C-alpha positions as CSV (number, residue, x, y, z in Angstrom):
1,M,-14.5,15.1,25.6
2,E,-11.7,13.1,23.9
3,A,-11.4,13.7,20.2
4,R,-12.7,10.9,18.0
5,R,-10.1,8.6,16.5
6,P,-10.4,6.1,13.7
7,G,-11.1,2.5,14.8
8,A,-11.6,-1.0,13.6
9,K,-15.4,-0.9,14.0
10,G,-15.5,2.3,12.1
11,V,-13.6,0.7,9.2
12,R,-16.0,-2.3,9.2
13,D,-19.0,0.1,9.2
14,A,-17.4,2.1,6.4
15,A,-16.8,-1.0,4.3
16,G,-20.5,-1.8,4.5
17,R,-21.6,1.7,3.8
18,V,-19.5,2.1,0.6
19,A,-19.8,-1.4,-0.7
20,G,-22.4,-0.6,-3.4
21,A,-20.7,2.6,-4.4
22,V,-17.1,1.5,-5.1
23,T,-15.5,-1.3,-7.1
24,K,-14.3,-4.5,-5.3
25,T,-10.9,-4.5,-6.9
26,P,-9.1,-7.8,-7.7
27,L,-6.2,-9.5,-6.0
28,L,-3.8,-10.4,-8.7
29,P,-1.5,-13.4,-8.1
30,L,2.3,-12.9,-8.5
31,D,4.8,-15.7,-8.2
32,W,7.9,-14.0,-6.8
33,E,11.1,-15.8,-5.8
34,G,9.2,-19.0,-4.9
35,R,6.5,-17.2,-3.0
36,R,2.9,-16.4,-3.8
37,I,2.4,-12.6,-3.6
38,W,-1.0,-10.9,-4.1
39,V,-1.3,-7.5,-5.7
40,K,-4.4,-5.4,-4.7
41,A,-5.1,-3.4,-7.9
42,E,-6.7,-0.2,-6.6
43,C,-5.5,1.4,-9.8
44,L,-8.7,-0.3,-11.2
45,Q,-10.9,1.5,-8.8
46,Q,-13.4,4.1,-10.2
47,G,-11.5,7.3,-10.5
48,G,-8.2,5.4,-10.9
49,S,-7.3,5.1,-7.2
50,F,-8.5,4.1,-3.7
51,K,-9.5,7.7,-2.9
52,L,-13.1,7.2,-3.9
53,R,-13.5,5.0,-0.8
54,G,-12.7,7.6,1.8
55,A,-14.5,10.4,-0.1
56,T,-17.6,8.3,-0.4
57,N,-17.7,7.4,3.2
58,R,-17.2,11.0,4.3
59,L,-19.8,12.5,1.9
60,M,-22.5,9.8,2.6
61,Q,-22.6,11.0,6.2
62,L,-23.3,14.7,5.5
63,D,-26.8,15.8,6.4
64,G,-29.1,17.7,4.1
65,D,-28.0,21.2,5.0
66,E,-24.3,20.2,4.6
67,R,-24.9,18.7,1.2
68,A,-26.7,21.8,0.1
69,R,-23.7,24.0,1.0
70,G,-21.2,21.8,-0.9
71,V,-17.7,20.5,-0.2
72,V,-14.2,21.7,-0.6
73,A,-11.1,19.5,-0.9
74,F,-7.4,20.0,-1.7
75,S,-5.4,17.4,-3.7
76,S,-2.8,16.9,-6.4
77,G,-5.3,14.7,-8.2
78,N,-6.4,11.4,-6.8
79,H,-8.4,12.6,-3.8
80,A,-9.7,15.4,-6.1
81,Q,-11.2,12.8,-8.4
82,G,-12.5,10.7,-5.5
83,V,-14.3,13.7,-4.0
84,A,-15.6,14.9,-7.4
85,L,-17.1,11.6,-8.3
86,A,-18.6,11.0,-4.9
87,A,-20.1,14.5,-4.9
88,R,-21.6,14.2,-8.3
89,R,-23.3,10.9,-7.4
90,L,-24.7,12.5,-4.3
91,G,-25.8,15.7,-5.9
92,I,-23.3,17.8,-4.0
93,A,-21.3,20.8,-5.4
94,A,-17.5,20.3,-5.1
95,A,-14.6,22.8,-5.4
96,I,-11.1,21.3,-5.5
97,V,-7.9,23.1,-4.8
98,M,-5.2,21.6,-7.0
99,P,-1.5,22.5,-7.6
100,S,-0.9,24.1,-11.1
101,D,1.8,21.5,-11.7
102,A,-0.5,18.5,-11.1
103,P,-0.6,16.0,-14.0
104,G,-3.0,17.3,-16.7
105,V,-4.7,13.9,-16.8
106,K,-5.7,14.4,-13.1
107,I,-6.9,18.0,-13.5
108,E,-9.0,17.2,-16.6
109,A,-10.5,14.1,-15.0
110,T,-11.5,16.1,-11.9
111,R,-13.1,18.8,-14.1
112,A,-14.9,16.1,-16.1
113,A,-16.4,14.7,-12.9
114,G,-18.1,18.1,-12.5
115,A,-15.9,19.8,-9.9
116,E,-14.8,23.4,-9.8
117,I,-11.0,23.6,-10.0
118,V,-9.0,26.2,-8.0
119,L,-5.3,26.1,-9.0
120,Y,-2.5,27.3,-6.8
121,D,1.3,27.4,-6.9
122,R,2.7,24.5,-4.9
123,A,6.0,26.4,-4.2
124,T,4.4,29.5,-2.8
125,G,0.9,28.7,-1.7
126,S,-0.6,26.5,1.0
127,R,-3.4,24.2,-0.2
128,E,-4.6,23.8,3.4
129,E,-5.0,27.6,3.9
130,I,-6.7,28.1,0.5
131,G,-9.1,25.2,1.2
132,A,-9.9,26.4,4.7
133,R,-10.6,29.9,3.4
134,L,-12.9,28.7,0.6
135,A,-14.8,26.4,2.9
136,S,-15.3,29.3,5.4
137,E,-16.4,31.8,2.7
138,R,-18.9,29.3,1.3
139,G,-20.1,27.6,4.4
140,A,-18.9,24.4,2.8
141,T,-17.6,21.2,4.4
142,L,-13.8,20.7,4.1
143,V,-12.9,17.1,3.1
144,P,-9.2,16.5,3.9
145,S,-7.3,13.9,2.0
146,F,-6.1,12.0,5.1
147,D,-6.6,14.0,8.3
148,D,-10.2,12.9,8.8
149,V,-11.6,10.0,10.7
150,D,-14.3,9.1,8.1
151,V,-11.8,9.4,5.2
152,I,-9.3,7.0,7.0
153,E,-12.0,4.5,7.9
154,G,-13.3,4.6,4.3
155,Q,-9.8,3.9,2.9
156,G,-9.6,1.0,5.4
157,S,-12.3,-0.8,3.4
158,V,-9.4,-2.0,1.2
159,G,-8.2,-4.1,4.1
160,V,-11.7,-5.5,4.8
161,E,-11.9,-6.6,1.1
162,I,-8.4,-8.2,1.3
163,A,-9.5,-10.3,4.3
164,E,-12.7,-11.3,2.5
165,Q,-10.9,-12.2,-0.7
166,L,-8.2,-14.3,1.1
167,G,-10.4,-15.7,3.7
168,A,-7.9,-14.5,6.4
169,A,-5.5,-11.7,7.1
170,P,-2.3,-11.8,5.2
171,P,1.0,-11.9,7.1
172,M,2.2,-8.6,5.6
173,V,0.7,-5.7,3.6
174,I,3.0,-3.3,1.7
175,V,1.3,0.1,1.2
176,P,2.2,3.3,-0.6
177,C,2.1,6.2,1.9
178,G,1.6,9.9,1.4
179,G,-0.4,11.2,4.4
180,G,-1.1,7.7,5.6
181,G,-4.9,7.5,5.2
182,L,-4.7,4.2,3.2
183,S,-2.0,2.6,5.3
184,G,-3.6,3.7,8.6
185,G,-7.0,2.4,7.5
186,I,-5.5,-0.9,6.5
187,A,-3.7,-1.2,9.8
188,L,-7.0,-0.9,11.6
189,A,-8.7,-3.4,9.3
190,L,-6.0,-6.0,9.5
191,P,-4.5,-5.9,13.0
192,Q,-2.8,-9.3,12.6
193,A,-0.8,-8.2,9.5
194,Q,2.6,-6.4,9.5
195,V,2.1,-3.1,7.7
196,V,5.0,-1.7,5.8
197,V,4.6,1.8,4.4
198,V,6.6,2.9,1.4
199,E,7.4,6.5,0.4
200,P,9.6,8.2,-2.2
201,E,13.2,9.1,-1.1
202,G,13.3,12.5,0.5
203,W,9.5,12.3,1.2
204,D,9.8,9.6,3.9
205,D,8.4,11.6,6.8
206,M,6.1,8.8,8.0
207,T,9.0,6.3,7.9
208,R,11.1,8.6,10.0
209,S,8.2,9.5,12.3
210,L,7.6,5.8,13.0
211,E,11.3,5.3,13.7
212,L,11.5,8.2,16.1
213,G,8.1,7.7,17.8
214,R,7.0,11.3,17.0
215,I,5.8,13.2,14.0
216,V,8.6,14.9,12.0
217,P,8.1,16.8,8.7
218,V,9.8,16.3,5.4
219,D,13.3,17.7,5.4
220,E,13.5,20.8,3.2
221,P,14.3,21.4,0.5
222,A,12.5,18.2,-0.6
223,P,13.7,16.6,-3.8
224,A,11.8,16.5,-7.0
225,T,9.8,13.3,-7.5
226,R,7.4,11.9,-10.0
227,C,5.3,10.6,-7.1
228,D,3.0,13.6,-7.0
229,A,0.4,11.6,-5.1
230,L,2.8,11.1,-2.2
231,Q,4.1,14.7,-1.7
232,T,2.8,15.2,1.9
233,R,5.1,17.3,4.0
234,R,3.7,16.4,7.4
235,V,1.5,13.5,8.4
236,S,-1.5,13.6,10.6
237,P,-1.7,12.6,14.3
238,L,-4.6,10.4,13.3
239,T,-2.7,8.4,10.7
240,F,0.5,8.4,12.6
241,G,-1.3,7.1,15.7
242,A,-3.0,4.3,13.8
243,L,0.3,3.1,12.3
244,S,2.3,3.6,15.4
245,D,-0.2,1.6,17.5
246,A,-0.1,-1.2,14.9
247,G,3.7,-1.4,15.0
248,A,4.1,-0.4,11.3
249,R,7.4,0.3,9.8
250,G,8.5,2.2,6.7
251,L,11.1,2.5,4.0
252,A,11.8,4.7,1.0
253,V,12.4,3.9,-2.7
254,G,14.2,5.9,-5.4
255,E,12.9,7.2,-8.7
256,D,14.6,4.5,-10.8
257,E,13.1,1.8,-8.6
258,V,9.6,3.4,-9.0
259,A,10.0,3.5,-12.8
260,A,11.1,-0.2,-12.9
261,A,8.0,-1.1,-10.8
262,M,5.7,0.7,-13.2
263,A,7.2,-1.2,-16.2
264,F,7.0,-4.4,-14.2
265,A,3.3,-3.9,-13.4
266,F,2.6,-3.4,-17.1
267,R,4.6,-6.4,-18.3
268,H,3.8,-8.9,-15.7
269,L,0.4,-7.8,-14.2
270,R,-1.1,-6.0,-17.2
271,I,-2.0,-3.0,-15.1
272,V,-1.2,0.7,-15.3
273,A,0.5,2.1,-12.1
274,E,1.2,5.7,-11.6
275,P,4.5,6.6,-9.8
276,G,3.0,7.1,-6.4
277,G,0.9,4.0,-6.8
278,A,3.9,1.8,-7.7
279,V,6.1,2.5,-4.7
280,A,5.0,-0.6,-2.7
281,L,5.7,-2.8,-5.7
282,A,9.0,-1.1,-6.1
283,A,9.9,-2.0,-2.5
284,L,9.2,-5.7,-3.3
285,I,11.0,-6.1,-6.6
286,S,14.0,-4.0,-5.5
287,G,14.5,-6.4,-2.6
288,K,14.1,-3.7,0.1
289,V,11.5,-5.7,1.9
290,D,11.6,-9.4,2.7
291,A,8.0,-10.3,1.9
292,P,6.7,-13.7,3.3
293,D,4.5,-16.0,1.3
294,G,1.0,-14.6,1.1
295,T,2.0,-10.9,1.4
296,V,-0.3,-8.3,-0.2
297,V,1.2,-5.4,-2.2
298,I,-1.1,-2.4,-2.8
299,V,-0.9,-0.7,-6.2
300,S,-2.9,2.4,-5.1
301,G,-3.4,4.4,-8.3
302,G,-3.1,4.4,-12.0
303,N,-3.6,8.1,-13.0
304,V,-0.3,8.7,-14.9
305,D,0.5,11.2,-17.6
306,P,0.5,9.3,-20.9
307,L,3.7,10.8,-22.2
308,L,5.5,10.1,-19.0
309,Y,4.2,6.5,-19.0
310,A,5.3,5.9,-22.5
311,E,8.7,7.3,-21.7
312,I,9.1,4.9,-18.7
313,L,7.9,1.9,-20.7
314,R,10.4,2.7,-23.5
315,R,13.3,2.8,-21.0
């Protein structure tokens, strides 16, 4: 039997399934160089990012026995919070594997949502191996952050909302990309739109994979980046396949461009964008993408360390 792949119908079904459990986030207007751009503020989602969507869609479909055995996830923070919140609402125990250098605000928010935190060293440990071992030992369900059909389809509910809010598909959607769950889901939801994925410089494995037509990992040693939410070293065949089939393309932005976008979001849109959540906006305001009138830019998360945020705004 052929392995199940995410699809447009699954995205529509997921959007209906999670509609009452997630926030319908606003499309904020932005006049940019004579064009009307729309900013989808997923930083205003419950838990501070789009991740609640995929986690909710995945956990809602667990049966009674699976719910009783709990779930395990691995994440630097946003997926962790999404799983923790969804699990708490559904009465499911959750254990989250998080890197010890994850922003404190993300670790504390995940713990406050009722999840058990298992810390590891990002430089020496494998979150995938630790998560798989925990799930096996406990008989729990492993909930990946992007390499999962139900998670991808749940993230695609962002695209369904965009079409509903605009009354039509936009010509282009610019999306932050780590593993590609959000961008892949949006590509399935909005097949008429050109999808542009944006990654931090040195972490642009999806961009290079799309250019080459095959999955390639991040070149090592990968550079330091503030975009902790986008530090995925190798993308999934599921997300790569959805984006490749959609004809998506990618680009990379630098740390200074990300910082400028975070400050821009605060001053002009009155929203808080974390580094990883601001990369699509960075691509727009730096001029790295020529966005036609009606383009939608996703600000995917707002969980940023307060001291770092204050430093960036001061600069």
